[in-house]
C-alpha positions as a Python dict, from the first residue, in 0.01 Angstrom:
ca = {
    (1, 'M'): (0, 0, 0),
    (2, 'N'): (232, 294, 53),
    (3, 'E'): (-48, 541, -10),
    (4, 'D'): (-247, 391, 268),
    (5, 'V'): (39, 428, 518),
    (6, 'I'): (116, 784, 407),
    (7, 'N'): (-252, 879, 437),
    (8, 'K'): (-275, 743, 782),
    (9, 'L'): (-6, 970, 893),
    (10, 'C'): (-170, 1273, 753),
    (11, 'V'): (-336, 1537, 972),
    (12, 'R'): (-583, 1802, 872),
    (13, 'I'): (-515, 2139, 1037),
    (14, 'T'): (-764, 2427, 1081),
    (15, 'L'): (-711, 2746, 1279),
    (16, 'H'): (-1009, 2899, 1461),
    (17, 'V'): (-963, 3266, 1545),
    (18, 'G'): (-1249, 3499, 1646),
    (19, 'G'): (-1513, 3225, 1595),
    (20, 'K'): (-1402, 3175, 1230),
    (21, 'V'): (-1191, 2919, 1044),
    (22, 'V'): (-909, 3134, 914),
    (23, 'S'): (-663, 2883, 773),
    (24, 'Y'): (-632, 2524, 635),
    (25, 'G'): (-325, 2306, 620),
    (26, 'S'): (-181, 1957, 655),
    (27, 'G'): (61, 1793, 886),
    (28, 'T'): (218, 1459, 980),
    (29, 'L'): (151, 1267, 1306),
    (30, 'V'): (469, 1092, 1413),
    (31, 'K'): (571, 902, 1725),
    (32, 'G'): (877, 1056, 1896),
    (33, 'K'): (1092, 927, 2179),
    (34, 'D'): (824, 989, 2456),
    (35, 'C'): (501, 1078, 2282),
    (36, 'F'): (331, 1183, 1965),
    (37, 'Y'): (395, 1505, 1770),
    (38, 'V'): (249, 1684, 1466),
    (39, 'V'): (507, 1827, 1232),
    (40, 'T'): (387, 2089, 989),
    (41, 'A'): (480, 2424, 831),
    (42, 'H'): (501, 2741, 1051),
    (43, 'H'): (235, 2922, 847),
    (44, 'C'): (-9, 2632, 905),
    (45, 'I'): (2, 2719, 1274),
    (46, 'Y'): (69, 3091, 1287),
    (47, 'G'): (-96, 3193, 963),
    (48, 'D'): (56, 3356, 647),
    (49, 'K'): (313, 3614, 731),
    (50, 'N'): (282, 3525, 1100),
    (51, 'A'): (-68, 3670, 1111),
    (52, 'Y'): (-148, 3501, 1444),
    (53, 'P'): (180, 3518, 1648),
    (54, 'N'): (-9, 3453, 1978),
    (55, 'I'): (-208, 3149, 1858),
    (56, 'Q'): (-318, 2930, 2148),
    (57, 'P'): (-336, 2550, 2150),
    (58, 'D'): (-722, 2562, 2186),
    (59, 'Q'): (-738, 2755, 1858),
    (60, 'I'): (-560, 2479, 1665),
    (61, 'V'): (-759, 2174, 1547),
    (62, 'F'): (-588, 1853, 1446),
    (63, 'Q'): (-790, 1577, 1287),
    (64, 'R'): (-710, 1250, 1111),
    (65, 'Q'): (-881, 960, 939),
    (66, 'Q'): (-801, 593, 1000),
    (67, 'A'): (-879, 514, 642),
    (68, 'F'): (-1042, 656, 331),
    (69, 'N'): (-1382, 804, 399),
    (70, 'A'): (-1357, 719, 769),
    (71, 'P'): (-1491, 974, 1016),
    (72, 'F'): (-1246, 1235, 1147),
    (73, 'E'): (-1094, 1191, 1489),
    (74, 'D'): (-977, 1490, 1693),
    (75, 'I'): (-624, 1493, 1823),
    (76, 'E'): (-572, 1700, 2136),
    (77, 'V'): (-322, 1976, 2104),
    (78, 'L'): (-89, 2006, 2411),
    (79, 'E'): (179, 2258, 2329),
    (80, 'I'): (394, 2408, 2051),
    (81, 'I'): (745, 2295, 2137),
    (82, 'G'): (938, 2453, 1855),
    (83, 'S'): (899, 2660, 1535),
    (84, 'D'): (1093, 2864, 1281),
    (85, 'L'): (936, 3145, 1094),
    (86, 'K'): (1208, 3175, 829),
    (87, 'E'): (1254, 2805, 767),
    (88, 'D'): (875, 2760, 795),
    (89, 'W'): (829, 2461, 1024),
    (90, 'A'): (660, 2392, 1358),
    (91, 'V'): (638, 2099, 1586),
    (92, 'I'): (341, 2042, 1816),
    (93, 'K'): (316, 1800, 2106),
    (94, 'V'): (-19, 1615, 2098),
    (95, 'N'): (-215, 1373, 2307),
    (96, 'H'): (-259, 1059, 2100),
    (97, 'V'): (-281, 702, 2209),
    (98, 'D'): (-193, 416, 1968),
    (99, 'N'): (-420, 167, 2136),
    (100, 'D'): (-380, -110, 1876),
    (101, 'G'): (-10, -45, 1803),
    (102, 'T'): (-73, 2, 1429),
    (103, 'H'): (47, 362, 1389),
    (104, 'P'): (316, 349, 1122),
    (105, 'H'): (671, 367, 1232),
    (106, 'V'): (851, 674, 1080),
    (107, 'L'): (1225, 741, 1053),
    (108, 'A'): (1378, 1060, 936),
    (109, 'T'): (1667, 1123, 692),
    (110, 'V'): (1878, 1389, 539),
    (111, 'N'): (2051, 1150, 311),
    (112, 'F'): (1885, 1175, -19),
    (113, 'K'): (1973, 1289, -372),
    (114, 'R'): (1840, 1438, -694),
    (115, 'N'): (1572, 1226, -863),
    (116, 'D'): (1495, 1026, -553),
    (117, 'K'): (1121, 944, -547),
    (118, 'I'): (919, 1132, -281),
    (119, 'M'): (558, 1067, -181),
    (120, 'F'): (339, 1317, 24),
    (121, 'S'): (-17, 1334, 129),
    (122, 'G'): (-231, 1624, 234),
    (123, 'F'): (-578, 1779, 243),
    (124, 'Q'): (-643, 2011, -45),
    (125, 'F'): (-864, 2314, 20),
    (126, 'A'): (-1073, 2209, -284),
    (127, 'N'): (-1149, 1877, -117),
    (128, 'K'): (-1102, 1917, 256),
    (129, 'N'): (-1272, 1597, 364),
    (130, 'E'): (-1032, 1341, 220),
    (131, 'S'): (-659, 1335, 199),
    (132, 'R'): (-483, 1268, -134),
    (133, 'S'): (-129, 1144, -198),
    (134, 'F'): (110, 1268, -466),
    (135, 'N'): (427, 1135, -629),
    (136, 'S'): (717, 1358, -681),
    (137, 'T'): (1099, 1356, -727),
    (138, 'V'): (1376, 1548, -556),
    (139, 'Q'): (1503, 1840, -776),
    (140, 'N'): (1774, 1979, -553),
    (141, 'G'): (1981, 1870, -259),
    (142, 'I'): (1949, 2049, 81),
    (143, 'A'): (2077, 2406, 75),
    (144, 'S'): (2013, 2663, 356),
    (145, 'G'): (1783, 2419, 530),
    (146, 'E'): (1551, 2351, 227),
    (147, 'F'): (1517, 2151, -84),
    (148, 'R'): (1283, 2132, -375),
    (149, 'I'): (1062, 1854, -519),
    (150, 'T'): (845, 1847, -825),
    (151, 'L'): (535, 1645, -910),
    (152, 'A'): (599, 1322, -1101),
    (153, 'D'): (428, 1076, -1321),
    (154, 'K'): (69, 1200, -1399),
    (155, 'D'): (34, 1407, -1088),
    (156, 'T'): (-3, 1783, -1149),
    (157, 'F'): (-154, 2101, -1002),
    (158, 'K'): (-393, 2148, -1289),
    (159, 'A'): (-542, 2464, -1137),
    (160, 'G'): (-207, 2596, -1004),
    (161, 'R'): (-230, 2759, -658),
    (162, 'D'): (-600, 2650, -620),
    (163, 'D'): (-495, 2282, -635),
    (164, 'A'): (-196, 2331, -413),
    (165, 'K'): (-379, 2531, -137),
    (166, 'G'): (-406, 2314, 186),
    (167, 'L'): (-118, 2090, 110),
    (168, 'S'): (142, 2308, 299),
    (169, 'G'): (269, 2121, 601),
    (170, 'S'): (243, 1779, 446),
    (171, 'G'): (522, 1536, 520),
    (172, 'A'): (758, 1442, 229),
    (173, 'F'): (851, 1075, 251),
    (174, 'L'): (1113, 862, 81),
    (175, 'I'): (1011, 499, 92),
    (176, 'D'): (1307, 266, 140),
    (177, 'G'): (1180, -88, 140),
    (178, 'Q'): (959, -124, 447),
    (179, 'N'): (1102, 205, 592),
    (180, 'F'): (909, 534, 570),
    (181, 'L'): (1172, 809, 586),
    (182, 'L'): (1049, 1163, 655),
    (183, 'T'): (1280, 1387, 445),
    (184, 'G'): (1104, 1719, 504),
    (185, 'I'): (793, 1934, 535),
    (186, 'L'): (623, 2098, 239),
    (187, 'K'): (627, 2471, 295),
    (188, 'N'): (580, 2651, -37),
    (189, 'V'): (300, 2509, -243),
    (190, 'K'): (135, 2835, -314),
    (191, 'G'): (169, 3124, -551),
    (192, 'D'): (348, 3109, -887),
    (193, 'E'): (563, 2812, -799),
    (194, 'A'): (269, 2579, -785),
    (195, 'L'): (203, 2658, -1153),
    (196, 'N'): (527, 2476, -1226),
    (197, 'D'): (441, 2184, -991),
    (198, 'D'): (747, 2286, -789),
    (199, 'I'): (731, 2259, -412),
    (200, 'K'): (990, 2382, -150),
    (201, 'C'): (1039, 2176, 156),
    (202, 'C'): (1227, 2235, 486),
    (203, 'C'): (1457, 1953, 585),
    (204, 'M'): (1436, 1755, 911),
    (205, 'E'): (1785, 1843, 1048),
    (206, 'K'): (1654, 2087, 1321),
    (207, 'I'): (1331, 1906, 1381),
    (208, 'V'): (1462, 1561, 1462),
    (209, 'P'): (1630, 1657, 1794),
    (210, 'L'): (1307, 1818, 1922),
    (211, 'I'): (1111, 1495, 1903),
    (212, 'G'): (1370, 1228, 1934),
    (213, 'L'): (1289, 1085, 1586),
    (214, 'E'): (1543, 821, 1476),
    (215, 'L'): (1763, 960, 1204),
    (216, 'C'): (1844, 715, 929),
    (217, 'E'): (2190, 800, 795),
    (218, 'V'): (2227, 535, 523),
    (219, 'L'): (1953, 417, 290),
    (220, 'N'): (1921, 46, 222),
    (221, 'D'): (1899, 113, -162),
    (222, 'P'): (2008, -202, -339),
    (223, 'T'): (2115, 6, -635),
    (224, 'I'): (2376, 199, -434),
    (225, 'D'): (2713, 33, -424),
    (226, 'T'): (2760, 52, -54),
    (227, 'F'): (3001, -245, -58),
    (228, 'G'): (3239, -61, -292),
    (229, 'T'): (3213, 257, -76),
    (230, 'K'): (3290, 60, 247),
    (231, 'K'): (3579, -145, 98),
    (232, 'F'): (3747, 159, -54),
    (233, 'G'): (3767, 315, 292),
    (234, 'E'): (3940, 4, 422),
    (235, 'I'): (4240, 5, 179),
    (236, 'I'): (4560, 65, 356),
    (237, 'I'): (4787, 279, 140),
    (238, 'T'): (5142, 140, 111),
    (239, 'D'): (5270, 341, -189),
    (240, 'N'): (5275, 707, -97),
    (241, 'R'): (5426, 839, -418),
    (242, 'N'): (5215, 1084, -633),
    (243, 'L'): (5169, 1053, -1009),
    (244, 'M'): (5476, 1252, -1108),
    (245, 'E'): (5704, 1054, -863),
    (246, 'K'): (5574, 726, -996),
    (247, 'I'): (5645, 827, -1352),
    (248, 'L'): (6005, 952, -1269),
    (249, 'A'): (6061, 620, -1079),
    (250, 'V'): (6032, 423, -1405),
    (251, 'N'): (6158, 687, -1643),
    (252, 'A'): (6393, 952, -1510),
    (253, 'D'): (6415, 1120, -1850),
    (254, 'F'): (6030, 1156, -1896),
    (255, 'S'): (5962, 1447, -2128),
    (256, 'A'): (5859, 1779, -1970),
    (257, 'R'): (5597, 1818, -2232),
    (258, 'M'): (5416, 1490, -2149),
    (259, 'M'): (5455, 1552, -1776),
    (260, 'K'): (5284, 1896, -1817),
    (261, 'R'): (5003, 1718, -2011),
    (262, 'Y'): (4939, 1469, -1734),
    (263, 'R'): (4942, 1742, -1476),
    (264, 'Q'): (4676, 1938, -1666),
    (265, 'Q'): (4458, 1630, -1715),
    (266, 'L'): (4487, 1548, -1352),
    (267, 'A'): (4396, 1904, -1246),
    (268, 'V'): (4100, 1925, -1487),
    (269, 'G'): (3983, 1586, -1370),
    (270, 'K'): (3986, 1683, -1003),
    (271, 'D'): (3750, 1981, -1088),
    (272, 'E'): (3521, 1760, -1280),
    (273, 'L'): (3503, 1491, -1019),
    (274, 'K'): (3385, 1737, -758),
    (275, 'V'): (3029, 1710, -891),
    (276, 'I'): (3019, 1335, -806),
    (277, 'P'): (2914, 1265, -442),
    (278, 'E'): (3196, 1124, -236),
    (279, 'R'): (3001, 805, -158),
    (280, 'E'): (2957, 719, -528),
    (281, 'M'): (3313, 825, -611),
    (282, 'S'): (3458, 595, -341),
    (283, 'A'): (3256, 301, -479),
    (284, 'I'): (3374, 368, -840),
    (285, 'K'): (3736, 400, -731),
    (286, 'Y'): (3727, 74, -540),
    (287, 'R'): (3589, -115, -844),
    (288, 'L'): (3865, 42, -1060),
    (289, 'F'): (4129, -28, -806),
    (290, 'I'): (4052, -398, -779),
    (291, 'K'): (4031, -445, -1163),
    (292, 'C'): (4343, -238, -1231),
    (293, 'Q'): (4543, -429, -970),
    (294, 'E'): (4500, -733, -1198),
    (295, 'V'): (4617, -530, -1491),
    (296, 'L'): (4919, -392, -1313),
    (297, 'D'): (5000, -746, -1184),
    (298, 'D'): (5012, -881, -1535),
    (299, 'F'): (5205, -579, -1660),
    (300, 'V'): (5472, -619, -1396),
    (301, 'A'): (5506, -988, -1465),
    (302, 'E'): (5554, -923, -1838),
    (303, 'N'): (5792, -625, -1792),
    (304, 'R'): (6089, -729, -1576),
    (305, 'G'): (6288, -415, -1650),
    (306, 'T'): (6282, -118, -1406),
    (307, 'V'): (6290, 138, -1688),
    (308, 'L'): (5977, 208, -1899),
    (309, 'T'): (5940, 410, -2217),
    (310, 'E'): (5693, 693, -2248),
    (311, 'K'): (5488, 469, -2472),
    (312, 'Q'): (5472, 190, -2211),
    (313, 'I'): (5356, 435, -1953),
    (314, 'E'): (5084, 582, -2170),
    (315, 'D'): (4980, 234, -2285),
    (316, 'L'): (4946, 120, -1932),
    (317, 'I'): (4723, 423, -1846),
    (318, 'K'): (4507, 332, -2150),
    (319, 'D'): (4485, -25, -2026),
    (320, 'F'): (4380, 91, -1682),
    (321, 'T'): (4121, 318, -1844),
    (322, 'H'): (3981, 55, -2072),
    (323, 'S'): (3954, -194, -1788),
    (324, 'G'): (3782, 69, -1575),
    (325, 'I'): (3521, 120, -1848),
    (326, 'E'): (3467, -245, -1871),
    (327, 'I'): (3419, -312, -1498),
    (328, 'I'): (3180, -11, -1439),
    (329, 'D'): (2983, -125, -1742),
    (330, 'I'): (2951, -473, -1580),
    (331, 'K'): (2868, -343, -1237),
    (332, 'S'): (2615, -98, -1379),
    (333, 'K'): (2384, -397, -1436),
    (334, 'R'): (2348, -415, -1066),
    (335, 'Y'): (2431, -68, -928),
    (336, 'N'): (2364, 283, -1034),
    (337, 'Y'): (2663, 490, -1107),
    (338, 'P'): (2699, 848, -1245),
    (339, 'I'): (2754, 863, -1622),
    (340, 'I'): (3123, 836, -1698),
    (341, 'D'): (3259, 891, -2046),
    (342, 'D'): (3602, 760, -2154),
    (343, 'D'): (3769, 1090, -2097),
    (344, 'L'): (3647, 1114, -1743),
    (345, 'M'): (3739, 759, -1677),
    (346, 'R'): (4093, 837, -1780),
    (347, 'K'): (4101, 1126, -1531),
    (348, 'I'): (3975, 902, -1257),
    (349, 'I'): (4259, 660, -1333),
    (350, 'L'): (4507, 946, -1305),
    (351, 'D'): (4362, 1051, -981),
    (352, 'L'): (4384, 694, -845),
    (353, 'I'): (4757, 684, -943),
    (354, 'N'): (4812, 1026, -786),
    (355, 'E'): (4632, 925, -466),
    (356, 'C'): (4875, 624, -422),
    (357, 'Y'): (4642, 341, -528),
    (358, 'L'): (4798, 253, -868),
    (359, 'S'): (5143, 279, -1019),
    (360, 'F'): (5366, 160, -1304),
    (361, 'D'): (5583, -82, -1097),
    (362, 'K'): (5554, -354, -839),
    (363, 'E'): (5548, -102, -554),
    (364, 'G'): (5184, -30, -660),
    (365, 'L'): (5075, -385, -604),
    (366, 'Y'): (4853, -426, -298),
    (367, 'A'): (4740, -724, -110),
    (368, 'T'): (4370, -723, -205),
    (369, 'E'): (4254, -1054, -44),
}
């Protein structure tokens, strides 16, 4: 089970200063390019507010369990190879031997999005002798080196900060099929934010180079239309006219009033479409392009004249829009796309025409085989 793998990666951290245990936290044991490392939060190593800036390796105790209720095994701390007080992360080189070769293989990623499911495991202060896994979802994308997750399903910090204490430093994992992708490190699971079940995490961008962890750029999520994204990038543009040029090519007397309306719709659409990630937008545009090429082919075959009326132009835009709605509805049974209403679909169509992928005449027909 996924929980068993995540728990096996989990490390309990205690700091011993002046003969006393002064701090508890969690970490993740990962195999890097040349050896093993523990990745955790800065304050799990140096204390809250950098209370122990001169902490030594022999004052840091790492322990792990092979399975639930198994005895703890000590992991020898070798050296702190990197840390960041502001972003709250630390990387420690350790002496660990994977004798049976069963230590879980971990990848890292910065390629995730809102609502992706995240799992983490840590040692709560309230129950320091056994790790516990939690389910959560991504709330915000990476900004200034951090992102936010919140507990999901039935998981909750019932006692607020008391339940959250000890979980700092836990690894946040996105599970992609058989791959365990480390997305970040829990850093802020204390104070008032724990009362809302919200957790801040630092991302892996600066940590990955330190340990030589493999960075996975593209997730193998079957619900993502990676085929559409890839194919859209392969289209070779042969009709370089913009929307206005294409209209005037088939109607030199097109009204200024309607031209202004199309320009406004195009401009508003470009602003609205900025919120849709480029990868998803490319997939959508590819599906629309292929379907609307069929519509345009039929239109050109039925309309042999080189001059179109304003109504014919508007009707063709409506046909493109209707066909776009239909094909995305069909493909949504297999892939996840952003919600697109009829008005936004029309604006995507106008954008496709303006970007040289569709037109109102035979010059807009591409070889799509």
